[in-house]
MOPAC internal coordinates of N, CA, C and O (Angstrom, degrees):
PM7 1SCF
backbone

  N    0.0000 0     0.00 0     0.00 0    0    0    0
  C    1.4286 1     0.00 0     0.00 0    1    0    0
  C    1.5288 1   110.68 1     0.00 0    2    1    0
  O    1.2310 1   120.89 1   134.51 1    3    2    1
  N    1.3643 1   115.90 1   -45.49 1    3    2    1
  C    1.4555 1   119.71 1  -179.56 1    5    3    2
  C    1.5250 1   111.00 1   -65.37 1    6    5    3
  O    1.2310 1   119.53 1   141.65 1    7    6    5
  N    1.3133 1   118.51 1   -38.35 1    7    6    5
  C    1.4608 1   121.13 1  -178.87 1    9    7    6
  C    1.5251 1   110.59 1   -69.17 1   10    9    7
  O    1.2310 1   119.57 1   146.48 1   11   10    9
  N    1.3304 1   118.42 1   -33.52 1   11   10    9
  C    1.4584 1   121.47 1   177.33 1   13   11   10
  C    1.5238 1   110.12 1   -65.12 1   14   13   11
  O    1.2310 1   120.46 1   135.57 1   15   14   13
  N    1.3317 1   116.72 1   -44.43 1   15   14   13
  C    1.4686 1   120.54 1   177.62 1   17   15   14
  C    1.5270 1   110.93 1   -63.29 1   18   17   15
  O    1.2310 1   120.33 1   143.12 1   19   18   17
  N    1.3228 1   116.98 1   -36.88 1   19   18   17
  C    1.4589 1   120.99 1   178.71 1   21   19   18
  C    1.5273 1   110.36 1   -64.66 1   22   21   19
  O    1.2310 1   120.25 1   138.51 1   23   22   21
  N    1.3333 1   117.13 1   -41.49 1   23   22   21
  C    1.4648 1   121.13 1   177.38 1   25   23   22
  C    1.5373 1   111.17 1   -64.85 1   26   25   23
  O    1.2310 1   120.14 1   139.50 1   27   26   25
  N    1.2952 1   117.34 1   -40.50 1   27   26   25
  C    1.4699 1   121.25 1   179.72 1   29   27   26
  C    1.5301 1   109.98 1   -65.37 1   30   29   27
  O    1.2310 1   120.10 1   134.82 1   31   30   29
  N    1.3178 1   117.41 1   -45.18 1   31   30   29
  C    1.4721 1   121.27 1  -179.71 1   33   31   30
  C    1.5281 1   110.18 1   -65.50 1   34   33   31
  O    1.2310 1   120.36 1   136.72 1   35   34   33
  N    1.3084 1   116.91 1   -43.28 1   35   34   33
  C    1.4711 1   120.52 1   178.28 1   37   35   34
  C    1.5276 1   110.06 1   -62.81 1   38   37   35
  O    1.2310 1   120.06 1   137.44 1   39   38   37
  N    1.3113 1   117.48 1   -42.56 1   39   38   37
  C    1.4664 1   121.96 1   178.38 1   41   39   38
  C    1.5188 1   111.74 1   -62.34 1   42   41   39
  O    1.2310 1   120.26 1   137.68 1   43   42   41
  N    1.3352 1   117.11 1   -42.32 1   43   42   41
  C    1.4600 1   120.56 1   178.82 1   45   43   42
  C    1.5276 1   111.64 1   -65.37 1   46   45   43
  O    1.2310 1   120.81 1   140.79 1   47   46   45
  N    1.3279 1   116.05 1   -39.21 1   47   46   45
  C    1.4664 1   119.72 1   177.94 1   49   47   46
  C    1.5245 1   110.51 1   -64.47 1   50   49   47
  O    1.2310 1   120.21 1   135.66 1   51   50   49
  N    1.3240 1   117.20 1   -44.34 1   51   50   49
  C    1.4682 1   120.74 1   178.81 1   53   51   50
  C    1.5238 1   111.17 1   -65.15 1   54   53   51
  O    1.2310 1   120.16 1   140.45 1   55   54   53
  N    1.3274 1   117.29 1   -39.55 1   55   54   53
  C    1.4589 1   121.07 1   178.13 1   57   55   54
  C    1.5333 1   110.94 1   -63.92 1   58   57   55
  O    1.2310 1   120.34 1   136.59 1   59   58   57
  N    1.3336 1   116.96 1   -43.41 1   59   58   57
  C    1.4632 1   120.84 1   178.29 1   61   59   58
  C    1.5321 1   110.52 1   -63.06 1   62   61   59
  O    1.2310 1   120.39 1   139.12 1   63   62   61
  N    1.3251 1   116.85 1   -40.88 1   63   62   61
  C    1.4668 1   120.82 1   177.81 1   65   63   62
  C    1.5294 1   110.56 1   -62.59 1   66   65   63
  O    1.2310 1   120.05 1   136.11 1   67   66   65
  N    1.3333 1   117.51 1   -43.89 1   67   66   65
  C    1.4643 1   121.64 1   179.85 1   69   67   66
  C    1.5328 1   110.66 1   -63.68 1   70   69   67
  O    1.2310 1   120.18 1   139.10 1   71   70   69
  N    1.3206 1   117.26 1   -40.90 1   71   70   69
  C    1.4652 1   120.51 1   179.17 1   73   71   70
  C    1.5305 1   110.39 1   -64.26 1   74   73   71
  O    1.2310 1   119.97 1   136.13 1   75   74   73
  N    1.3185 1   117.67 1   -43.87 1   75   74   73
  C    1.4637 1   120.89 1   178.23 1   77   75   74
  C    1.5254 1   111.91 1   -62.39 1   78   77   75
  O    1.2310 1   120.45 1   140.43 1   79   78   77
  N    1.3248 1   116.75 1   -39.57 1   79   78   77
  C    1.4680 1   119.88 1   178.15 1   81   79   78
  C    1.5265 1   110.85 1   -66.14 1   82   81   79
  O    1.2310 1   119.54 1   141.02 1   83   82   81
  N    1.3138 1   118.49 1   -38.98 1   83   82   81
  C    1.4642 1   121.79 1   178.87 1   85   83   82
  C    1.5317 1   110.38 1   -66.33 1   86   85   83
  O    1.2310 1   120.29 1   140.62 1   87   86   85
  N    1.3236 1   117.05 1   -39.38 1   87   86   85
  C    1.4675 1   120.33 1   178.55 1   89   87   86
  C    1.5252 1   109.89 1   -63.82 1   90   89   87
  O    1.2310 1   120.16 1   135.94 1   91   90   89
  N    1.3160 1   117.30 1   -44.06 1   91   90   89
  C    1.4774 1   120.58 1   178.90 1   93   91   90
  C    1.5127 1   111.41 1   -65.59 1   94   93   91
  O    1.2310 1   120.19 1   146.79 1   95   94   93
  N    1.3258 1   117.24 1   -33.21 1   95   94   93
  C    1.4583 1   121.28 1  -178.65 1   97   95   94
  C    1.5195 1   111.36 1   -66.97 1   98   97   95
  O    1.2310 1   120.04 1   140.88 1   99   98   97
  N    1.3154 1   117.53 1   -39.12 1   99   98   97
  C    1.4518 1   120.65 1  -174.86 1  101   99   98
  C    1.5215 1   114.88 1   -99.34 1  102  101   99
  O    1.2310 1   119.49 1   177.56 1  103  102  101
  N    1.3122 1   118.57 1    -2.44 1  103  102  101
  C    1.4609 1   120.83 1   176.91 1  105  103  102
  C    1.5229 1   109.15 1   -83.29 1  106  105  103
  O    1.2310 1   120.20 1   -39.56 1  107  106  105
  N    1.3374 1   117.22 1   140.44 1  107  106  105
  C    1.4677 1   117.87 1   177.62 1  109  107  106
  C    1.5158 1   110.88 1   -66.33 1  110  109  107
  O    1.2310 1   121.47 1   -34.78 1  111  110  109
  N    1.3081 1   114.80 1   145.22 1  111  110  109
  C    1.4578 1   119.67 1  -179.18 1  113  111  110
  C    1.5150 1   111.47 1   -76.89 1  114  113  111
  O    1.2310 1   121.04 1    -5.29 1  115  114  113
  N    1.2891 1   115.61 1   174.71 1  115  114  113
  C    1.4559 1   120.31 1   176.31 1  117  115  114
  C    1.5086 1   108.23 1   -68.17 1  118  117  115
  O    1.2310 1   121.07 1   -41.60 1  119  118  117
  N    1.3063 1   115.55 1   138.40 1  119  118  117
  C    1.4579 1   118.62 1   178.86 1  121  119  118
  C    1.5110 1   109.00 1  -122.24 1  122  121  119
  O    1.2310 1   121.31 1   -39.82 1  123  122  121
  N    1.3085 1   115.10 1   140.18 1  123  122  121
  C    1.4566 1   119.29 1   175.05 1  125  123  122
  C    1.5212 1   107.80 1   -87.68 1  126  125  123
  O    1.2310 1   120.20 1   -14.38 1  127  126  125
  N    1.3146 1   117.22 1   165.62 1  127  126  125
  C    1.4569 1   119.94 1  -176.70 1  129  127  126
  C    1.5265 1   111.31 1   -65.21 1  130  129  127
  O    1.2310 1   119.61 1   141.84 1  131  130  129
  N    1.3146 1   118.35 1   -38.16 1  131  130  129
  C    1.4618 1   121.59 1   177.10 1  133  131  130
  C    1.5231 1   107.42 1  -134.64 1  134  133  131
  O    1.2310 1   120.22 1   -78.74 1  135  134  133
  N    1.3337 1   117.19 1   101.26 1  135  134  133
  C    1.4530 1   118.42 1  -179.72 1  137  135  134
  C    1.5323 1   111.23 1   -67.52 1  138  137  135
  O    1.2310 1   120.95 1   -19.86 1  139  138  137
  N    1.3103 1   115.79 1   160.14 1  139  138  137
  C    1.4646 1   121.49 1  -175.96 1  141  139  138
  C    1.5249 1   112.26 1   -74.19 1  142  141  139
  O    1.2310 1   119.81 1   164.11 1  143  142  141
  N    1.3084 1   117.97 1   -15.89 1  143  142  141
  C    1.4648 1   120.24 1   179.51 1  145  143  142
  C    1.5203 1   109.84 1  -113.34 1  146  145  143
  O    1.2310 1   120.76 1   -18.05 1  147  146  145
  N    1.3097 1   116.16 1   161.95 1  147  146  145
  C    1.4547 1   120.56 1  -179.82 1  149  147  146
  C    1.5148 1   111.04 1   -84.93 1  150  149  147
  O    1.2310 1   121.29 1     4.42 1  151  150  149
  N    1.3113 1   115.14 1  -175.58 1  151  150  149
  C    1.4461 1   120.59 1   178.14 1  153  151  150
  C    1.5134 1   110.90 1   157.44 1  154  153  151
  O    1.2310 1   121.16 1    10.22 1  155  154  153
  N    1.3149 1   115.39 1  -169.78 1  155  154  153
  C    1.4550 1   121.15 1  -179.11 1  157  155  154
  C    1.5238 1   110.42 1   -68.72 1  158  157  155
  O    1.2310 1   121.14 1   -31.56 1  159  158  157
  N    1.3230 1   115.43 1   148.44 1  159  158  157
  C    1.4601 1   121.26 1   176.69 1  161  159  158
  C    1.5234 1   108.17 1  -125.32 1  162  161  159
  O    1.2310 1   121.10 1   -19.50 1  163  162  161
  N    1.3081 1   115.50 1   160.50 1  163  162  161
  C    1.4508 1   121.26 1   177.90 1  165  163  162
  C    1.5179 1   109.15 1   -63.67 1  166  165  163
  O    1.2310 1   120.31 1   -54.73 1  167  166  165
  N    1.3238 1   117.02 1   125.27 1  167  166  165
  C    1.4642 1   121.90 1  -176.60 1  169  167  166
  C    1.5216 1   110.20 1   -80.46 1  170  169  167
  O    1.2310 1   121.08 1   -80.81 1  171  170  169
  N    1.3271 1   115.53 1    99.19 1  171  170  169
  C    1.4599 1   123.23 1   176.49 1  173  171  170
  C    1.5126 1   107.96 1  -127.06 1  174  173  171
  O    1.2310 1   120.50 1   -35.68 1  175  174  173
  N    1.3345 1   116.65 1   144.32 1  175  174  173
  C    1.4565 1   119.80 1   179.43 1  177  175  174
  C    1.5189 1   110.94 1   -80.46 1  178  177  175
  O    1.2310 1   120.78 1   -44.49 1  179  178  177
  N    1.3258 1   116.12 1   135.51 1  179  178  177
  C    1.4535 1   123.49 1   176.38 1  181  179  178
  C    1.5213 1   108.74 1  -126.06 1  182  181  179
  O    1.2310 1   120.27 1   -34.07 1  183  182  181
  N    1.3085 1   117.09 1   145.93 1  183  182  181
  C    1.4621 1   121.82 1   171.50 1  185  183  182
  C    1.5255 1   106.16 1  -109.50 1  186  185  183
  O    1.2310 1   120.96 1   -58.92 1  187  186  185
  N    1.3191 1   115.77 1   121.08 1  187  186  185
  C    1.4600 1   121.12 1  -177.06 1  189  187  186
  C    1.5210 1   109.62 1  -131.16 1  190  189  187
  O    1.2310 1   121.59 1   -29.09 1  191  190  189
  N    1.3098 1   114.57 1   150.91 1  191  190  189
  C    1.4550 1   121.65 1   172.34 1  193  191  190
  C    1.5106 1   107.80 1  -113.04 1  194  193  191
  O    1.2310 1   121.35 1   -36.33 1  195  194  193
  N    1.3219 1   115.02 1   143.67 1  195  194  193
  C    1.4533 1   118.80 1  -179.42 1  197  195  194
  C    1.5112 1   111.40 1  -177.64 1  198  197  195
  O    1.2310 1   121.91 1    17.41 1  199  198  197
  N    1.3152 1   113.94 1  -162.59 1  199  198  197
  C    1.4552 1   121.60 1  -174.65 1  201  199  198
  C    1.5292 1   109.94 1  -123.29 1  202  201  199
  O    1.2310 1   121.08 1   -35.38 1  203  202  201
  N    1.3092 1   115.54 1   144.62 1  203  202  201
  C    1.4655 1   120.53 1   173.71 1  205  203  202
  C    1.5207 1   106.56 1   -79.04 1  206  205  203
  O    1.2310 1   120.36 1   -70.34 1  207  206  205
  N    1.3154 1   116.92 1   109.66 1  207  206  205
  C    1.4605 1   121.40 1  -177.09 1  209  207  206
  C    1.5262 1   111.59 1   -78.21 1  210  209  207
  O    1.2310 1   120.65 1   139.37 1  211  210  209
  N    1.3335 1   116.37 1   -40.63 1  211  210  209
  C    1.4673 1   121.06 1  -178.24 1  213  211  210
  C    1.5146 1   109.73 1  -146.68 1  214  213  211
  O    1.2310 1   120.82 1   -24.83 1  215  214  213
  N    1.3094 1   116.04 1   155.17 1  215  214  213
  C    1.4618 1   122.23 1   173.15 1  217  215  214
  C    1.5190 1   107.35 1  -142.57 1  218  217  215
  O    1.2310 1   120.89 1   -67.89 1  219  218  217
  N    1.3247 1   115.90 1   112.11 1  219  218  217
  C    1.4616 1   121.28 1  -179.90 1  221  219  218
  C    1.5176 1   109.38 1  -133.96 1  222  221  219
  O    1.2310 1   120.69 1   -55.42 1  223  222  221
  N    1.3315 1   116.28 1   124.58 1  223  222  221
  C    1.4643 1   122.59 1   177.79 1  225  223  222
  C    1.5310 1   112.73 1    52.22 1  226  225  223
  O    1.2310 1   120.77 1  -141.63 1  227  226  225
  N    1.3225 1   116.12 1    38.37 1  227  226  225
  C    1.4572 1   120.64 1   178.14 1  229  227  226
  C    1.5226 1   114.64 1    82.62 1  230  229  227
  O    1.2310 1   119.95 1   176.03 1  231  230  229
  N    1.3297 1   117.70 1    -3.97 1  231  230  229
  C    1.4626 1   122.36 1   179.00 1  233  231  230
  C    1.5255 1   107.74 1  -100.01 1  234  233  231
  O    1.2310 1   120.56 1   -52.38 1  235  234  233
  N    1.3387 1   116.53 1   127.62 1  235  234  233
  C    1.4594 1   120.84 1  -177.18 1  237  235  234
  C    1.5175 1   110.67 1  -113.56 1  238  237  235
  O    1.2310 1   121.27 1   -36.33 1  239  238  237
  N    1.3240 1   115.18 1   143.67 1  239  238  237
  C    1.4609 1   120.99 1   170.47 1  241  239  238
  C    1.5230 1   106.73 1  -102.74 1  242  241  239
  O    1.2310 1   120.97 1   -60.99 1  243  242  241
  N    1.3286 1   115.74 1   119.01 1  243  242  241
  C    1.4573 1   123.62 1  -177.04 1  245  243  242
  C    1.5199 1   107.62 1  -108.06 1  246  245  243
  O    1.2310 1   120.28 1   -60.58 1  247  246  245
  N    1.3438 1   117.08 1   119.42 1  247  246  245
  C    1.4638 1   122.61 1  -179.79 1  249  247  246
  C    1.5199 1   107.73 1  -108.98 1  250  249  247
  O    1.2310 1   120.44 1   -58.76 1  251  250  249
  N    1.3272 1   116.76 1   121.24 1  251  250  249
  C    1.4596 1   120.92 1  -175.23 1  253  251  250
  C    1.5245 1   111.40 1   -83.77 1  254  253  251
  O    1.2310 1   121.28 1    -9.39 1  255  254  253
  N    1.3226 1   115.17 1   170.61 1  255  254  253
  C    1.4608 1   120.83 1   177.17 1  257  255  254
  C    1.5241 1   110.91 1   -67.42 1  258  257  255
  O    1.2310 1   120.27 1   161.16 1  259  258  257
  N    1.3283 1   117.10 1   -18.84 1  259  258  257
  C    1.4684 1   121.80 1   177.83 1  261  259  258
  C    1.5269 1   112.22 1   -88.63 1  262  261  259
  O    1.2310 1   120.35 1   178.48 1  263  262  261
  N    1.3364 1   116.94 1    -1.52 1  263  262  261
  C    1.4510 1   121.01 1   179.37 1  265  263  262
  C    1.5245 1   114.17 1    89.77 1  266  265  263
  O    1.2310 1   119.96 1  -176.25 1  267  266  265
  N    1.3223 1   117.68 1     3.75 1  267  266  265
  C    1.4669 1   120.36 1   177.87 1  269  267  266
  C    1.5256 1   108.68 1   -75.25 1  270  269  267
  O    1.2310 1   120.86 1   -31.55 1  271  270  269
  N    1.3261 1   115.95 1   148.45 1  271  270  269
  C    1.4676 1   120.93 1   178.39 1  273  271  270
  C    1.5212 1   108.84 1  -119.94 1  274  273  271
  O    1.2310 1   121.25 1   -51.48 1  275  274  273
  N    1.3310 1   115.22 1   128.52 1  275  274  273
  C    1.4598 1   121.99 1   179.64 1  277  275  274
  C    1.5198 1   109.34 1  -124.17 1  278  277  275
  O    1.2310 1   120.98 1   -39.60 1  279  278  277
  N    1.3126 1   115.73 1   140.40 1  279  278  277
  C    1.4587 1   121.93 1   171.78 1  281  279  278
  C    1.5178 1   106.44 1  -102.60 1  282  281  279
  O    1.2310 1   120.75 1   -58.66 1  283  282  281
  N    1.3418 1   116.17 1   121.34 1  283  282  281
  C    1.4576 1   121.40 1  -178.23 1  285  283  282
  C    1.5298 1   109.07 1  -128.79 1  286  285  283
  O    1.2310 1   120.68 1   -20.64 1  287  286  285
  N    1.3248 1   116.30 1   159.36 1  287  286  285
  C    1.4562 1   121.87 1   178.97 1  289  287  286
  C    1.5255 1   108.59 1  -127.50 1  290  289  287
  O    1.2310 1   120.44 1   -96.43 1  291  290  289
  N    1.3560 1   116.77 1    83.57 1  291  290  289
  C    1.4584 1   120.34 1  -172.83 1  293  291  290
  C    1.5342 1   114.93 1   -59.60 1  294  293  291
  O    1.2310 1   119.86 1   134.98 1  295  294  293
  N    1.3164 1   117.87 1   -45.02 1  295  294  293
  C    1.4612 1   120.40 1  -176.52 1  297  295  294
  C    1.5228 1   112.09 1   -63.16 1  298  297  295
  O    1.2310 1   119.85 1   143.21 1  299  298  297
  N    1.3118 1   117.88 1   -36.79 1  299  298  297
  C    1.4649 1   121.04 1  -179.49 1  301  299  298
  C    1.5189 1   111.19 1   -67.97 1  302  301  299
  O    1.2310 1   120.56 1   160.20 1  303  302  301
  N    1.3340 1   116.53 1   -19.80 1  303  302  301
  C    1.4590 1   120.18 1  -179.04 1  305  303  302
  C    1.5230 1   112.42 1  -108.20 1  306  305  303
  O    1.2310 1   120.54 1  -165.30 1  307  306  305
  N    1.3390 1   116.56 1    14.70 1  307  306  305
  C    1.4590 1   120.93 1   172.83 1  309  307  306
  C    1.5168 1   115.63 1    89.04 1  310  309  307
  O    1.2310 1   119.26 1  -163.91 1  311  310  309
  N    1.3204 1   119.01 1    16.09 1  311  310  309
  C    1.4568 1   122.15 1   178.84 1  313  311  310
  C    1.5261 1   109.58 1  -109.22 1  314  313  311
  O    1.2310 1   121.14 1   -25.04 1  315  314  313
  N    1.3343 1   115.42 1   154.96 1  315  314  313
  C    1.4596 1   119.32 1   174.90 1  317  315  314
  C    1.5201 1   109.40 1   -69.14 1  318  317  315
  O    1.2310 1   120.20 1   -30.96 1  319  318  317
  N    1.3250 1   117.22 1   149.04 1  319  318  317
  C    1.4652 1   118.26 1   176.80 1  321  319  318
  C    1.5310 1   109.79 1   -67.90 1  322  321  319
  O    1.2310 1   119.98 1   -51.57 1  323  322  321
  N    1.3229 1   117.64 1   128.43 1  323  322  321
  C    1.4618 1   120.08 1   179.91 1  325  323  322
  C    1.5221 1   111.29 1   -75.56 1  326  325  323
  O    1.2310 1   121.33 1   -22.80 1  327  326  325
  N    1.3146 1   115.06 1   157.20 1  327  326  325
  C    1.4640 1   120.04 1   177.42 1  329  327  326
  C    1.5218 1   109.08 1   -80.17 1  330  329  327
  O    1.2310 1   119.68 1   -43.08 1  331  330  329
  N    1.3327 1   118.21 1   136.92 1  331  330  329
  C    1.4698 1   119.40 1   175.40 1  333  331  330
  C    1.5283 1   109.83 1   -59.06 1  334  333  331
  O    1.2310 1   120.65 1   -45.02 1  335  334  333
  N    1.3238 1   116.35 1   134.98 1  335  334  333
  C    1.4565 1   122.22 1  -179.22 1  337  335  334
  C    1.5164 1   113.61 1    91.10 1  338  337  335
  O    1.2310 1   119.92 1   171.31 1  339  338  337
  N    1.3424 1   117.76 1    -8.69 1  339  338  337
  C    1.4618 1   119.92 1  -178.71 1  341  339  338
  C    1.5264 1   110.51 1   -76.87 1  342  341  339
  O    1.2310 1   121.05 1   -31.27 1  343  342  341
  N    1.3362 1   115.60 1   148.73 1  343  342  341
  C    1.4592 1   121.93 1   176.81 1  345  343  342
  C    1.5250 1   108.13 1   -85.89 1  346  345  343
  O    1.2310 1   120.74 1   -42.98 1  347  346  345
  N    1.3275 1   116.19 1   137.02 1  347  346  345
  C    1.4623 1   121.06 1  -176.69 1  349  347  346
  C    1.5189 1   110.31 1  -136.30 1  350  349  347
  O    1.2310 1   120.99 1   -30.77 1  351  350  349
  N    1.3172 1   115.71 1   149.23 1  351  350  349
  C    1.4714 1   122.24 1   167.43 1  353  351  350
  C    1.5242 1   104.80 1  -112.62 1  354  353  351
  O    1.2310 1   121.01 1   -61.14 1  355  354  353
  N    1.3348 1   115.67 1   118.86 1  355  354  353
  C    1.4648 1   120.83 1  -172.49 1  357  355  354
  C    1.5220 1   109.90 1  -126.51 1  358  357  355
  O    1.2310 1   120.91 1   -49.03 1  359  358  357
  N    1.3240 1   115.86 1   130.97 1  359  358  357
  C    1.4638 1   120.92 1   168.30 1  361  359  358
  C    1.5176 1   105.14 1   -96.87 1  362  361  359
  O    1.2310 1   120.90 1   -61.62 1  363  362  361
  N    1.3123 1   115.88 1   118.38 1  363  362  361
  C    1.4644 1   119.36 1  -174.99 1  365  363  362
  C    1.5198 1   110.89 1  -137.02 1  366  365  363
  O    1.2310 1   122.14 1   -18.09 1  367  366  365
  N    1.3247 1   113.51 1   161.91 1  367  366  365
  C    1.4655 1   121.36 1   179.11 1  369  367  366
  C    1.5253 1   107.66 1  -125.73 1  370  369  367
  O    1.2310 1   119.81 1   -77.44 1  371  370  369
  N    1.3409 1   117.96 1   102.56 1  371  370  369
  C    1.4653 1   119.76 1   177.46 1  373  371  370
  C    1.5292 1   110.40 1   -72.23 1  374  373  371
  O    1.2310 1   120.89 1   -36.01 1  375  374  373
  N    1.3329 1   115.91 1   143.99 1  375  374  373
  C    1.4577 1   119.22 1   179.46 1  377  375  374
  C    1.5218 1   113.53 1  -129.38 1  378  377  375
  O    1.2310 1   119.53 1   164.13 1  379  378  377
  N    1.3166 1   118.50 1   -15.87 1  379  378  377
  C    1.4662 1   121.80 1   176.09 1  381  379  378
  C    1.5056 1   109.51 1  -142.55 1  382  381  379
  O    1.2310 1   121.27 1   -28.19 1  383  382  381
  N    1.3381 1   115.18 1   151.81 1  383  382  381
  C    1.4567 1   121.84 1   178.05 1  385  383  382
  C    1.5109 1   108.40 1  -130.45 1  386  385  383
  O    1.2310 1   120.88 1   -43.95 1  387  386  385
  N    1.3231 1   115.92 1   136.05 1  387  386  385
  C    1.4637 1   119.98 1   177.03 1  389  387  386
  C    1.5225 1   108.93 1   -86.01 1  390  389  387
  O    1.2310 1   121.12 1    -7.63 1  391  390  389
  N    1.3196 1   115.46 1   172.37 1  391  390  389
  C    1.4642 1   120.53 1  -179.20 1  393  391  390
  C    1.5267 1   111.99 1   -64.07 1  394  393  391
  O    1.2310 1   120.04 1   153.81 1  395  394  393
  N    1.3318 1   117.53 1   -26.19 1  395  394  393
  C    1.4672 1   119.71 1   179.21 1  397  395  394
  C    1.5345 1   111.98 1  -100.27 1  398  397  395
  O    1.2310 1   120.47 1  -151.18 1  399  398  397
  N    1.3250 1   116.71 1    28.82 1  399  398  397
  C    1.4694 1   124.95 1   173.85 1  401  399  398
  C    1.5267 1   114.71 1    60.23 1  402  401  399
  O    1.2310 1   120.15 1  -140.33 1  403  402  401
  N    1.3105 1   117.31 1    39.67 1  403  402  401
  C    1.4571 1   122.39 1   170.47 1  405  403  402
  C    1.5237 1   105.81 1  -104.00 1  406  405  403
  O    1.2310 1   120.82 1   -52.46 1  407  406  405
  N    1.3305 1   116.03 1   127.54 1  407  406  405
  C    1.4622 1   120.99 1  -176.02 1  409  407  406
  C    1.5176 1   111.43 1   -99.84 1  410  409  407
  O    1.2310 1   120.53 1   -41.29 1  411  410  409
  N    1.3182 1   116.59 1   138.71 1  411  410  409
  C    1.4563 1   121.80 1   167.81 1  413  411  410
  C    1.5144 1   106.07 1   -90.57 1  414  413  411
  O    1.2310 1   120.12 1   -44.98 1  415  414  413
  N    1.3382 1   117.37 1   135.02 1  415  414  413
  C    1.4556 1   119.33 1  -173.70 1  417  415  414
  C    1.5230 1   111.75 1  -144.11 1  418  417  415
  O    1.2310 1   121.48 1   -27.58 1  419  418  417
  N    1.3301 1   114.78 1   152.42 1  419  418  417
  C    1.4617 1   123.20 1   171.32 1  421  419  418
  C    1.5192 1   107.59 1   -95.12 1  422  421  419
  O    1.2310 1   120.74 1   -32.05 1  423  422  421
  N    1.3159 1   116.18 1   147.95 1  423  422  421
  C    1.4644 1   121.09 1  -178.48 1  425  423  422
  C    1.5245 1   108.86 1   -99.35 1  426  425  423
  O    1.2310 1   120.64 1   -45.99 1  427  426  425
  N    1.3267 1   116.38 1   134.01 1  427  426  425
  C    1.4734 1   121.83 1   172.24 1  429  427  426
  C    1.5231 1   109.63 1   -98.25 1  430  429  427
  O    1.2310 1   120.35 1   130.10 1  431  430  429
  N    1.3286 1   116.93 1   -49.90 1  431  430  429
  C    1.4689 1   121.91 1   174.30 1  433  431  430
  C    1.5181 1   108.02 1  -141.71 1  434  433  431
  O    1.2310 1   121.59 1   -26.91 1  435  434  433
  N    1.3290 1   114.57 1   153.09 1  435  434  433
  C    1.4585 1   119.37 1   178.98 1  437  435  434
  C    1.5172 1   107.11 1  -148.43 1  438  437  435
  O    1.2310 1   120.92 1   -52.21 1  439  438  437
  N    1.3406 1   115.85 1   127.79 1  439  438  437
  C    1.4540 1   120.12 1  -177.10 1  441  439  438
  C    1.5136 1   109.56 1  -140.42 1  442  441  439
  O    1.2310 1   121.11 1   -46.24 1  443  442  441
  N    1.3208 1   115.48 1   133.76 1  443  442  441
  C    1.4536 1   121.03 1   176.84 1  445  443  442
  C    1.5297 1   108.16 1   -73.72 1  446  445  443
  O    1.2310 1   120.52 1   -43.07 1  447  446  445
  N    1.3346 1   116.62 1   136.93 1  447  446  445
  C    1.4581 1   121.45 1   178.72 1  449  447  446
  C    1.5272 1   109.05 1  -125.09 1  450  449  447
  O    1.2310 1   120.75 1   -19.76 1  451  450  449
  N    1.3337 1   116.17 1   160.24 1  451  450  449
  C    1.4650 1   119.21 1  -179.49 1  453  451  450
  C    1.5249 1   112.20 1   -94.53 1  454  453  451
  O    1.2310 1   120.67 1   156.20 1  455  454  453
  N    1.3435 1   116.33 1   -23.80 1  455  454  453
  C    1.4710 1   120.46 1   176.36 1  457  455  454
  C    1.5198 1   108.50 1  -155.00 1  458  457  455
  O    1.2310 1   121.29 1   -18.05 1  459  458  457
  N    1.3410 1   115.14 1   161.95 1  459  458  457
  C    1.4472 1   120.46 1   179.30 1  461  459  458
  C    1.5183 1   110.10 1   -72.89 1  462  461  459
  O    1.2310 1   120.32 1   -30.64 1  463  462  461
  N    1.3103 1   117.00 1   149.36 1  463  462  461
  C    1.4570 1   121.36 1   176.03 1  465  463  462
  C    1.5293 1   110.18 1   -77.16 1  466  465  463
  O    1.2310 1   120.73 1   -14.53 1  467  466  465
  N    1.3055 1   116.21 1   165.47 1  467  466  465
  C    1.4663 1   121.62 1  -179.18 1  469  467  466
  C    1.5173 1   111.87 1   -62.34 1  470  469  467
  O    1.2310 1   119.55 1   136.33 1  471  470  469
  N    1.3520 1   118.47 1   -43.67 1  471  470  469
  C    1.4558 1   120.26 1  -175.05 1  473  471  470
  C    1.5263 1   113.33 1   -71.24 1  474  473  471
  O    1.2310 1   119.93 1   158.52 1  475  474  473
  N    1.3310 1   117.73 1   -21.48 1  475  474  473
  C    1.4643 1   117.23 1   178.81 1  477  475  474
  C    1.5157 1   111.13 1   -76.61 1  478  477  475
  O    1.2310 1   120.60 1   158.39 1  479  478  477
  N    1.3373 1   116.46 1   -21.61 1  479  478  477
  C    1.4654 1   119.71 1   175.31 1  481  479  478
  C    1.5005 1   112.86 1    68.40 1  482  481  479
  O    1.2310 1   120.04 1  -157.61 1  483  482  481
  N    1.3098 1   117.53 1    22.39 1  483  482  481
  C    1.4459 1   119.64 1  -174.88 1  485  483  482
  C    1.5051 1   113.23 1   -84.67 1  486  485  483
  O    1.2310 1   121.93 1   -34.52 1  487  486  485
  N    1.2604 1   113.91 1   145.48 1  487  486  485
  C    1.4474 1   121.53 1   169.19 1  489  487  486
  C    1.5031 1   106.71 1  -118.00 1  490  489  487
  O    1.2310 1   119.17 1    -9.28 1  491  490  489
  N    1.2875 1   119.18 1   170.72 1  491  490  489
  C    1.4544 1   118.06 1  -179.75 1  493  491  490
  C    1.4800 1   111.08 1   -98.42 1  494  493  491
  O    1.2310 1   120.10 1   180.00 1  495  494  493

């Protein structure tokens, strides 16, 4: 009788341990606000104003008034290639981030502007 109870208690302890290990295995880990490595980001549309910093082989680096850097490919998405140094208002959807906080993004709309709007708070 005592050995049967010992087996039941040991089995319950092992079962509880296995359940706890499974919960830890499938629970998401702690995440910092900006991890040290790049990767996929939540695809949300943003409207940003900024300047085309570089244009090489149809690939543009867009630097916003907030200091964000996006790599976009206007020609592949049906837009004219922007002039380097031109001010742009772009609706974009970032999908990847590099380790040094440069985002790869798809363009929804892109329009050349002559000055920054009041709400973007941009200076030149």
